[in-house]
C-alpha positions as CSV (number, residue, x, y, z in Angstrom):
1,M,20.1,22.9,28.2
2,R,19.5,19.6,29.3
3,R,17.7,18.7,26.0
4,L,21.3,19.6,24.3
5,L,23.4,17.8,26.9
6,I,20.9,14.7,26.7
7,M,21.1,14.7,22.7
8,L,25.2,15.6,22.3
9,L,25.4,12.3,25.1
10,V,23.1,10.1,22.4
11,L,25.1,12.1,19.2
12,A,28.2,10.6,21.1
13,L,27.1,7.1,21.8
14,S,25.3,6.3,18.2
15,G,28.2,8.2,16.1
16,M,25.5,10.0,13.9
17,A,27.4,12.4,12.2
18,A,24.7,13.9,10.4
19,F,23.2,15.0,13.5
20,A,27.1,15.8,15.2
21,E,27.5,19.1,11.9
22,T,25.8,22.2,14.3
23,A,25.5,22.6,17.7
24,D,21.7,23.6,18.6
25,P,18.9,21.0,17.2
26,L,16.2,22.7,15.8
27,Y,13.9,20.3,18.2
28,L,14.5,17.3,20.6
29,S,12.3,15.2,22.5
30,D,13.1,13.5,25.3
31,F,9.7,13.4,26.5
32,S,11.3,13.1,30.4
33,A,8.7,16.3,31.4
34,D,5.7,16.1,29.1
35,A,4.4,15.6,25.9
36,D,6.2,18.7,24.2
37,G,2.8,19.3,22.2
38,W,2.4,15.9,20.9
39,V,-1.2,14.7,20.3
40,A,-3.2,11.4,19.3
41,R,-4.0,12.2,15.9
42,S,-7.6,9.8,15.5
43,A,-11.3,10.2,15.1
44,G,-11.4,10.9,19.9
45,S,-10.6,6.8,20.3
46,A,-6.9,6.9,20.8
47,S,-4.6,9.3,23.5
48,V,-1.5,9.6,24.6
49,S,0.6,9.1,27.6
50,L,4.1,9.7,29.5
51,L,6.3,6.8,30.3
52,D,8.3,6.8,33.1
53,E,11.5,5.6,30.9
54,G,11.1,9.3,29.0
55,A,8.7,7.4,25.8
56,L,5.2,8.6,24.7
57,R,2.7,5.8,24.6
58,I,-0.3,5.5,22.1
59,V,-3.3,3.4,22.9
60,G,-7.1,3.1,21.8
61,R,-6.3,3.1,17.7
62,D,-8.4,1.8,15.4
63,S,-6.7,3.0,12.0
64,D,-3.0,3.0,11.0
65,W,-3.2,7.0,10.9
66,N,-4.1,7.3,14.5
67,S,-0.7,8.4,15.3
68,P,1.6,10.4,17.6
69,G,1.7,13.8,16.2
70,R,3.1,17.5,16.5
71,D,3.1,20.8,14.2
72,F,6.4,22.0,13.2
73,D,7.0,25.6,11.9
74,L,9.0,24.7,8.8
75,V,9.9,27.0,6.2
76,P,8.9,26.3,2.7
77,G,12.0,25.0,0.5
78,G,14.3,24.0,3.8
79,R,15.6,20.6,4.3
80,Y,15.3,18.8,7.6
81,V,17.2,15.6,8.8
82,F,14.7,13.5,11.8
83,S,14.8,10.8,13.3
84,V,12.9,8.8,16.0
85,Q,12.8,5.7,17.7
86,A,9.5,3.1,18.0
87,R,8.8,0.3,19.9
88,Q,5.7,-2.6,20.0
89,D,4.8,-5.4,22.2
90,Q,1.9,-7.0,20.3
91,Q,3.6,-8.5,17.2
92,D,6.3,-10.3,16.0
93,E,7.0,-7.2,13.8
94,A,5.1,-4.0,12.5
95,R,5.8,-1.9,10.3
96,F,6.1,1.9,11.0
97,M,6.1,4.9,8.9
98,V,7.5,8.9,9.7
99,S,4.5,11.0,7.5
100,V,3.9,14.5,7.3
101,A,0.3,15.9,6.7
102,H,0.6,19.7,4.8
103,T,-1.8,21.9,4.4
104,V,-2.2,24.7,1.6
105,D,-5.3,26.4,1.1
106,G,-7.2,24.4,3.7
107,V,-6.4,21.6,1.8
108,E,-4.6,19.1,4.0
109,S,-2.4,16.4,1.8
110,Y,0.5,13.4,3.1
111,E,3.4,12.0,2.4
112,N,5.5,9.0,3.7
113,L,9.1,10.1,4.6
114,A,10.7,7.1,6.3
115,F,9.9,3.3,6.8
116,A,11.1,0.7,9.2
117,T,10.2,-2.7,11.0
118,A,10.6,-3.2,14.3
119,K,10.5,-6.5,16.1
120,R,8.5,-7.1,19.2
121,G,9.8,-5.2,22.2
122,E,13.0,-3.5,20.2
123,W,13.3,-0.1,20.2
124,T,13.9,0.5,16.1
125,E,15.2,3.9,14.6
126,L,13.3,5.8,11.7
127,S,15.4,8.2,10.0
128,G,15.2,10.5,7.0
129,E,15.0,14.0,5.2
130,Y,12.2,16.2,4.1
131,V,12.5,19.2,2.1
132,A,9.4,21.2,3.1
133,G,7.1,22.3,0.1
134,N,4.8,25.2,0.2
135,Y,2.6,24.7,3.2
136,S,1.3,26.5,5.6
137,R,1.1,23.7,7.7
138,F,3.1,21.1,8.9
139,V,2.1,18.2,11.2
140,L,5.2,14.9,11.6
141,Y,3.2,12.0,13.2
142,V,4.6,8.2,13.5
143,E,1.9,6.0,12.1
144,T,1.6,2.0,11.6
145,T,1.2,0.0,7.9
146,G,-1.6,-2.5,8.4
147,A,-1.8,-2.6,12.4
148,P,-4.5,0.0,12.5
149,S,-5.2,-1.3,16.4
150,L,-1.5,-1.5,17.8
151,D,-0.4,0.2,20.9
152,F,3.2,1.5,20.4
153,D,5.8,4.3,22.2
154,I,7.9,6.2,20.7
155,R,11.3,8.2,22.0
156,D,14.0,11.1,20.9
157,F,12.4,12.3,18.4
158,R,14.8,14.9,16.4
159,L,14.3,17.7,14.1
160,E,17.6,19.2,12.4
161,A,18.6,21.6,9.7
162,P,21.9,20.1,8.4
163,D,23.0,23.4,6.3
164,G,21.9,25.7,9.5
165,E,19.2,27.8,8.4
166,P,16.4,26.6,6.4
167,E,17.1,28.3,3.1
168,L,14.0,29.2,0.8
169,A,13.0,28.0,-2.5
170,P,14.4,29.7,-5.3
171,T,11.8,32.2,-6.6
172,P,10.7,30.8,-9.7
173,V,11.4,32.5,-13.0
174,P,7.9,34.0,-14.6
175,M,6.6,32.2,-17.4
176,E,4.3,33.1,-19.9
177,I,1.2,31.1,-20.3
178,P,-2.0,31.5,-21.4
179,E,-5.1,33.2,-19.2
180,V,-6.4,30.6,-16.6
181,E,-9.7,32.0,-18.3
182,G,-9.3,30.1,-21.4
183,M,-7.9,27.4,-19.7
184,P,-9.7,24.4,-21.8
185,S,-10.8,21.2,-20.7
186,L,-8.8,18.2,-20.6
187,K,-11.5,15.5,-20.3
188,E,-13.2,17.6,-23.5
189,I,-10.1,17.3,-24.9
190,Y,-9.7,13.5,-25.1
191,A,-13.7,12.5,-24.8
192,D,-13.7,10.5,-27.8
193,R,-10.5,8.7,-26.6
194,F,-10.4,7.7,-23.1
195,D,-11.6,9.2,-19.5
196,I,-9.0,12.1,-17.8
197,G,-9.2,11.9,-14.2
198,T,-7.5,12.3,-10.9
199,C,-7.3,11.0,-7.3
200,A,-9.0,12.9,-4.4
201,G,-9.8,12.4,-0.6
202,G,-12.7,12.8,1.5
203,W,-11.7,16.7,1.9
204,I,-13.1,17.1,-2.0
205,G,-17.2,16.9,-0.3
206,S,-16.6,20.0,1.5
207,R,-14.5,22.3,-0.9
208,D,-16.6,23.8,-3.5
209,D,-14.1,25.4,-5.0
210,Y,-12.1,22.4,-5.8
211,Q,-15.2,20.5,-6.7
212,E,-15.9,22.9,-9.9
213,F,-12.3,22.6,-10.4
214,V,-12.1,18.9,-11.0
215,K,-15.8,18.6,-12.7
216,A,-14.4,21.3,-15.6
217,Q,-11.1,19.3,-15.8
218,F,-12.2,15.5,-15.0
219,S,-14.2,12.8,-16.2
220,I,-13.2,10.0,-13.5
221,V,-11.8,9.7,-9.7
222,T,-9.9,7.4,-8.1
223,P,-10.4,7.6,-3.4
224,E,-6.6,8.4,-2.8
225,N,-6.9,6.2,0.4
226,E,-10.7,6.0,1.3
227,L,-11.2,2.5,-0.1
228,K,-8.1,0.8,0.6
229,P,-8.7,-1.7,3.3
230,D,-7.6,-0.2,6.4
231,S,-10.4,2.5,5.7
232,V,-13.0,-0.3,4.8
233,L,-12.5,-3.3,7.0
234,D,-13.9,-2.5,10.6
235,V,-11.5,-3.9,12.7
236,A,-13.1,-3.8,16.1
237,A,-16.5,-5.1,15.0
238,S,-15.3,-8.2,13.3
239,Q,-13.8,-9.2,16.2
240,E,-17.2,-9.3,17.8
241,K,-18.3,-11.5,14.8
242,A,-15.2,-13.3,14.9
243,A,-16.7,-14.7,18.3
244,E,-19.3,-16.6,16.3
245,D,-18.2,-17.1,12.8
246,D,-14.3,-16.5,12.3
247,T,-15.3,-16.1,8.7
248,A,-17.1,-12.8,8.9
249,V,-16.4,-9.8,8.3
250,A,-17.7,-6.0,9.1
251,V,-16.9,-3.3,6.8
252,H,-17.7,0.4,6.9
253,F,-17.7,3.2,4.1
254,D,-17.6,6.5,6.3
255,A,-14.6,7.6,5.0
256,V,-15.5,7.5,1.1
257,K,-19.0,8.5,1.1
258,P,-18.1,12.4,0.8
259,I,-16.1,11.4,-2.5
260,L,-18.9,8.6,-3.9
261,D,-21.6,11.5,-3.1
262,F,-19.9,14.1,-5.2
263,A,-18.9,11.8,-7.7
264,S,-22.6,10.4,-8.0
265,A,-24.0,14.4,-8.1
266,S,-21.7,15.2,-10.5
267,G,-22.3,12.7,-12.9
268,I,-18.1,11.5,-12.5
269,K,-16.9,7.6,-13.0
270,V,-15.4,6.3,-10.1
271,H,-12.6,3.8,-10.1
272,G,-12.1,1.6,-6.8
273,H,-8.8,1.3,-5.5
274,V,-8.0,-1.4,-4.3
275,L,-9.2,-4.4,-2.9
276,V,-6.7,-6.6,-2.1
277,W,-2.7,-5.3,-1.6
278,H,-0.1,-6.2,0.7
279,N,0.3,-2.6,2.1
280,Q,-2.6,-0.8,3.8
281,T,-4.0,-3.6,5.2
282,P,-5.0,-4.2,8.8
283,E,-2.3,-6.7,10.1
284,A,-5.6,-8.3,12.2
285,F,-7.5,-9.3,9.2
286,F,-4.8,-12.7,8.5
287,H,-5.4,-13.5,11.9
288,E,-7.6,-15.9,14.3
289,G,-10.2,-13.7,15.5
290,Y,-8.9,-10.5,14.2
291,Q,-6.5,-10.5,17.1
292,A,-3.1,-9.8,15.5
293,D,-1.3,-11.6,18.0
294,A,-3.5,-14.4,17.6
295,P,-1.7,-17.4,15.2
296,L,-2.7,-17.3,11.5
297,V,-6.1,-18.1,9.9
298,S,-6.2,-21.1,7.6
299,R,-6.2,-20.9,4.1
300,E,-10.0,-21.3,3.7
301,V,-10.7,-19.1,6.5
302,M,-8.9,-16.6,4.6
303,L,-10.6,-17.4,1.5
304,A,-14.1,-17.2,3.0
305,R,-12.8,-13.9,4.1
306,L,-12.0,-12.4,1.3
307,E,-15.2,-13.6,-0.9
308,N,-17.4,-12.1,2.5
309,Y,-15.6,-8.9,2.4
310,I,-15.3,-8.4,-1.3
311,A,-19.4,-9.8,-1.3
312,Q,-20.5,-6.6,1.2
313,V,-17.9,-4.1,-0.8
314,M,-19.7,-4.9,-4.4
315,A,-22.4,-4.4,-2.6
316,F,-22.3,-1.1,-0.9
317,M,-21.3,0.2,-4.2
318,D,-24.2,-1.1,-5.9
319,E,-27.0,-0.3,-3.9
320,N,-25.7,2.8,-2.7
321,Y,-24.1,4.2,-5.7
322,P,-25.2,2.3,-8.6
323,G,-23.6,3.0,-11.8
324,V,-21.2,5.4,-10.6
325,V,-17.9,2.9,-9.7
326,V,-17.3,1.7,-13.4
327,S,-14.0,-0.5,-11.8
328,W,-11.3,-1.5,-9.2
329,D,-8.3,-2.2,-8.8
330,V,-8.5,-6.1,-7.8
331,V,-4.8,-6.6,-6.6
332,N,-2.7,-4.2,-6.3
333,E,1.8,-4.4,-6.5
334,A,1.9,-7.9,-6.1
335,V,5.4,-8.4,-8.6
336,D,8.6,-7.9,-6.2
337,D,10.6,-5.4,-8.3
338,A,14.2,-7.2,-7.7
339,T,13.0,-10.7,-8.6
340,G,10.1,-10.1,-10.9
341,Q,8.3,-13.1,-8.5
342,L,5.1,-12.9,-6.5
343,R,6.0,-10.6,-3.4
344,D,6.1,-11.9,-0.3
345,S,3.0,-10.7,1.8
346,M,0.5,-12.0,4.0
347,W,-1.9,-13.1,1.2
348,L,0.9,-15.3,-0.7
349,Q,1.9,-16.7,3.2
350,V,-1.8,-17.5,4.3
351,V,-3.7,-18.0,1.0
352,G,-0.5,-19.5,-1.0
353,E,0.2,-18.1,-4.7
354,D,-3.4,-18.5,-6.5
355,Y,-4.5,-15.9,-4.4
356,L,-4.6,-13.5,-7.2
357,A,-6.4,-15.8,-9.0
358,R,-9.4,-16.2,-6.5
359,A,-9.3,-12.4,-5.4
360,F,-10.3,-11.8,-9.6
361,E,-13.1,-14.6,-9.3
362,L,-14.7,-13.4,-6.4
363,A,-14.6,-9.8,-7.8
364,R,-16.1,-11.2,-11.0
365,K,-19.0,-13.1,-8.8
366,Y,-19.9,-10.2,-7.1
367,A,-19.3,-6.7,-9.4
368,P,-22.2,-5.2,-10.8
369,E,-22.6,-6.7,-14.9
370,G,-19.8,-4.4,-17.4
371,T,-17.9,-3.6,-14.2
372,L,-13.9,-3.7,-15.3
373,L,-11.5,-5.0,-13.3
374,Y,-7.5,-4.8,-13.6
375,Y,-4.4,-5.8,-11.9
376,N,-2.3,-2.6,-11.0
377,D,1.2,-2.2,-10.5
378,Y,4.6,0.0,-10.9
379,N,7.8,0.2,-12.5
380,T,6.1,-1.9,-15.5
381,A,9.3,-0.3,-17.4
382,Y,11.7,-2.3,-15.8
383,Q,13.2,-5.4,-15.7
384,P,12.8,-8.1,-14.2
385,K,9.5,-7.0,-12.7
386,Q,8.0,-6.0,-16.2
387,D,8.6,-10.1,-16.9
388,G,6.8,-11.0,-14.1
389,I,3.7,-8.5,-14.8
390,V,3.6,-10.0,-18.2
391,K,3.6,-13.0,-17.0
392,L,0.8,-13.1,-13.8
393,L,-1.2,-11.5,-16.3
394,E,-0.8,-14.3,-19.1
395,E,-2.0,-16.5,-15.7
396,L,-4.9,-14.5,-14.8
397,M,-6.3,-13.8,-18.4
398,A,-6.2,-17.8,-19.0
399,E,-8.4,-18.1,-15.5
400,G,-10.9,-15.5,-17.6
401,S,-12.0,-13.1,-14.9
402,I,-9.7,-10.4,-15.5
403,D,-10.2,-7.1,-18.2
404,G,-6.8,-5.0,-18.0
405,Y,-3.5,-3.4,-16.6
406,G,-3.1,-0.4,-14.9
407,F,0.2,0.9,-14.8
408,Q,1.4,3.1,-12.3
409,M,3.8,5.6,-14.0
410,H,5.2,7.5,-11.0
411,N,8.2,8.6,-13.8
412,A,11.0,11.3,-13.3
413,A,11.4,13.4,-16.1
414,A,14.7,11.6,-16.9
415,S,13.5,8.0,-16.0
416,P,12.3,5.8,-17.3
417,T,12.9,7.7,-21.0
418,I,10.1,7.4,-23.3
419,E,11.6,4.2,-25.0
420,E,11.4,2.2,-21.8
421,L,7.8,3.6,-21.3
422,T,6.9,2.5,-25.2
423,N,8.3,-1.1,-24.4
424,A,6.0,-1.3,-21.8
425,V,3.3,0.3,-22.8
426,E,3.3,-1.9,-26.0
427,R,4.1,-5.6,-24.6
428,V,1.2,-5.3,-22.5
429,A,-0.8,-3.9,-24.9
430,A,0.1,-6.8,-27.3
431,L,-2.3,-9.2,-24.7
432,G,-5.0,-8.0,-25.7
433,L,-6.4,-6.6,-22.2
434,R,-7.8,-3.4,-21.8
435,L,-5.8,-0.6,-20.4
436,R,-5.2,2.3,-18.2
437,V,-2.8,4.8,-16.6
438,S,-4.2,4.7,-12.8
439,E,-1.3,6.6,-11.1
440,L,0.5,9.1,-13.3
441,D,3.1,12.0,-12.3
442,I,6.5,13.0,-13.5
443,T,8.7,14.8,-11.1
444,V,11.6,17.4,-11.4
445,D,14.4,18.4,-8.9
446,A,13.5,22.0,-9.4
447,N,11.1,24.9,-8.9
448,D,12.4,26.8,-12.0
449,E,11.2,26.9,-15.9
450,P,14.1,24.6,-17.5
451,S,12.9,22.1,-15.2
452,F,9.2,22.6,-16.1
453,T,9.9,23.4,-19.8
454,T,11.8,19.0,-19.5
455,Q,8.4,18.3,-17.5
456,A,6.4,18.8,-20.0
457,Q,8.1,17.6,-22.9
458,V,8.3,14.3,-21.2
459,Y,4.4,14.8,-20.2
460,A,4.2,15.8,-24.0
461,G,5.4,12.3,-24.9
462,V,4.2,10.3,-22.9
463,M,0.1,11.4,-24.2
464,K,1.2,10.7,-27.9
465,L,2.4,7.2,-26.9
466,L,-1.2,6.3,-25.0
467,S,-2.9,7.9,-27.9
468,A,-1.6,5.9,-29.9
469,H,-3.4,3.0,-28.3
470,A,-6.5,4.7,-27.1
471,E,-8.6,1.9,-28.8
472,Q,-7.3,-0.2,-25.6
473,L,-7.4,2.9,-23.2
474,E,-9.9,3.3,-20.7
475,A,-8.4,6.2,-18.4
476,V,-5.6,8.5,-18.4
477,Q,-5.4,9.5,-14.3
478,F,-3.2,12.4,-12.9
479,W,-1.9,10.9,-9.2
480,G,-3.3,14.4,-7.7
481,I,-4.8,18.0,-8.3
482,T,-1.9,20.4,-7.6
483,D,1.9,20.3,-7.1
484,S,0.8,21.1,-3.2
485,M,-1.7,17.9,-3.0
486,S,0.7,15.5,-4.2
487,W,2.5,13.0,-1.8
488,R,5.5,13.8,-4.1
489,S,5.0,17.7,-3.8
490,S,8.5,18.5,-3.0
491,Q,9.0,17.9,-6.5
492,Y,6.4,19.3,-8.7
493,P,5.1,16.7,-10.1
494,L,1.7,17.0,-11.4
495,L,0.0,20.1,-14.7
496,F,-1.1,22.6,-11.9
497,D,0.9,24.9,-9.3
498,A,-0.5,25.4,-6.1
499,N,-2.8,27.8,-6.5
500,R,-4.3,25.8,-9.6
501,N,-2.2,27.6,-12.2
502,P,-1.6,25.7,-15.5
503,K,1.9,24.5,-15.9
504,P,3.4,23.8,-19.2
505,A,2.8,20.1,-18.0
506,F,-0.9,21.5,-18.5
507,W,-0.4,23.2,-22.1
508,A,1.2,19.8,-23.3
509,V,-0.9,17.5,-22.1
510,A,-4.0,19.6,-23.9
511,D,-1.9,19.5,-26.9
512,P,0.7,17.0,-27.1
513,D,1.7,18.0,-30.8
514,S,2.8,21.2,-29.7
515,V,5.6,20.6,-28.0
516,E,8.8,20.1,-29.5
């Protein structure tokens, strides 16, 4: 009853109508008595504690995903509304996310649900909605982006089902599909045109069933998060090195080794993702002594750090997994959606507008011979971003170190249209670069036969378009294996359902000409 009274008072003060519609929240934590089941998600270094003011603090973090998290008994198909407040006192500002780790068939996958930037010392609210997918376990947690060692507090976590009792998703209409035993191999179908691939996490190293599935269908794999800078840069060890040389860099590869071991043993190629990105890069990378609250380093120091970072990453791959990593996203998502100009990022602030050219120059210097180097981005079909991407590619081509462009096609069934995609692909192809579709998924609004029929038609159109450019195309990689493992799982975007059964989209990709 005390929690209910507290929540009603907060709602009255804040005017949050979405939460005032029903009398009882499903969950409210004010941290006035205990941690209420919240724990520190980490490999063992982080811990949580209660503050007298009714908040929960996490310290000892060494990765962005280290976070206060809690299990929730959510109903698959149910719609939920949540909010939480976060505060930090170590940086001028820090980026926070509310995420969910969901599990099915023993495999954990993730979605980012809400975002906010918290200024030093200010409580900042993160709120959003989540439609629970078809999972057996749900863990909601609060994490950071680019601030892996940041201590922070959370308070007033609220969760509610605004529609009352969560409703189950509609039972899908049974669809007639060929027997799974007769399922063809996509990698074999496209073997004479381009590689067919997927992404995977470190879990694949211990899942023989998924290993066999991936080996049967795909010829190339991208680590989903395990080669991003926040997984590779060892901030603590870099701080120690910086005491003698502020340009020194320490790296570690524990997160990605299971993927590389699997790929190496299975004869599967690996596409590296990513060397330089504004996101999932520790804030400390840009500061003196690798201390996030210290001044920014100079351009010269940052370029030296970048060179040391790229040199060590390339050397590790060449020495331990020769020939396995065949290509890299050197820079990711540098163009702003709204303006078509370079995104305002720490790389732009510290190094300047030529940071992309210098990154490609260094990648070419240290990459093993034959490694293809890509710039990777999303929303290529839309303006003004398309103009900005083409302009950037032309500038990088003039520098002489880029090989190709990676299209992120995180599309919906209704948008972009096939005409818009065709225009984008043909415009970039006309530059003469190598092409790849680095991240492909197509969302639908419902788990039913009409939606999946439409999805199949869109997939067929995309594959026809890409096949027309097969001479320039290196790979088409779906961003995930099954719907339940996708970062967009609530919108059923992939070729296989949670049980790895092929959906109509699979058959459309296998034979696009068969789809009307």
